[in-house]
N, C-alpha and C positions, 0 to 999 in steps of 0.2 A: 746257350749263352755265348756271346761273342768273346773273342780273346781279350779285347780291350775292356769289356765289362767285367770279366773275371779279374783282370789286373786291378781295376778300380775298386772292386769289392774287397780284394785282398788288402789293398792299401788302407781302405777305411777300417777294416778289422784291425790291422796293425796299429793304426793311429789310436784306437780305443784302448789298447793295452797300456797299463800303467808304465810311465817312463821309469827306467832304472829298476824295474822289478827283478828280483833275483829268485832263483830256485835254491833253497837251503836244504841240503841232503842230510838226513839224520839216520843213524843206524843203531844197532844194539849197544854199542859202546857208549852211546849218549844217554842211556837210561839213567834218569835222576839228575842229569846235568841241565841247569837252567840255560835256555836259549833266548836270544834277543833277535827279533826280526823287524823289518820295516813294514809299515802299512803298504799293501800291494804285493809283497813278496809271497812266494808259494813255499810252504813247508812240506817237504817230501820225506815221509817216514818209511824206511825200508827195513823189514824184519824177516828173519828166516822162518820158513814155514814148511809143513809137509801135509798138504790137504788130503792125501790118501789115508792118513791116520784119523781123519775126522776133525782134527784140530784146526782152528783158524783164529786169527786175531780179530777181536770184537771191540769196537769203541765202547767205552763205559762212561757213564756220567751224563750230565745234562748238556744241552746245547750251549755252545760257547759263543757269545756275541763277537768276540775278537777274532775267532777263527771259524771258517766254514769249510766243512769237508766237501770236496768237489764231486763226490759220488762213491760208488762201491770201490773197494780195494781192487787193484790189478794184481795179477800173478805173473811172475817172470820165472821160468824154469831155471834151475842151476845150469851153468855152462856145460857141465859134464853129464847132464841128465838126458840128453837126447837118446831115445830108444830104450831108456831104462824105466821099467815099471816101478812105481812107488817112490820115485826120486822126488826130492824136495825142491825148494826154490825160495823166492822172495815175495812177500806180500807188500804191496806198495800203496800207502795212503797219501793223499794230497789234501792240504788245507790252505785256503786262501786267507791271508792276513787282512782283515777288513777294517778294524778300528783299534786305536790305542788302548792298552790295558794289559792286565795280567790274567792268565788262565792256566789250565793244566790239561794236557792230553793224556788220557789213560786208556791203554789198550790191554785187553786180557786175552791170553792164549788158552783157549778152551774149546771143548766140543759144545756146540750150541744146545744140544739136547740134555746136557748134564749141568743144568743151571744151579743145582744144589751142591755140586762138587767144586772145591776151590780151583781157581785157574792153575794150569801148569806153570805159567809165567805171567808176570805183570810188567808192563812197560809204562813208565810215568815220565812225562816231559813237561816241566814247568816252562811256560812261554810268556815272554813280554813282547808286546807289539808296540813299536815306537811310532 
């Protein structure tokens, strides 16, 4: 692909992004606190995790028409985890705000194979999309 075609393709992609879209970062201290976002914003939920224990954050509940999860969660190792076996980090979920309304994001910290065991933690985030 020529250099000018690459630049044109990039400009078209940027033009398709929602104007004024913001990335709203949410963490453990936001558990239970209602959040308001604008249509087109991206809600980024970052929660501590340690996958070496088998625990992971799992989205619970039905599909939310107001928010769409963008894909599987990402994992970011803790800054001091380099070279350390069994170190934890952060699990990152991203949700696109698609339409106005109210919904709730519920994430359960559990081992996937222990479905009958109550989750070790529950994160609930009431969300209003304007």
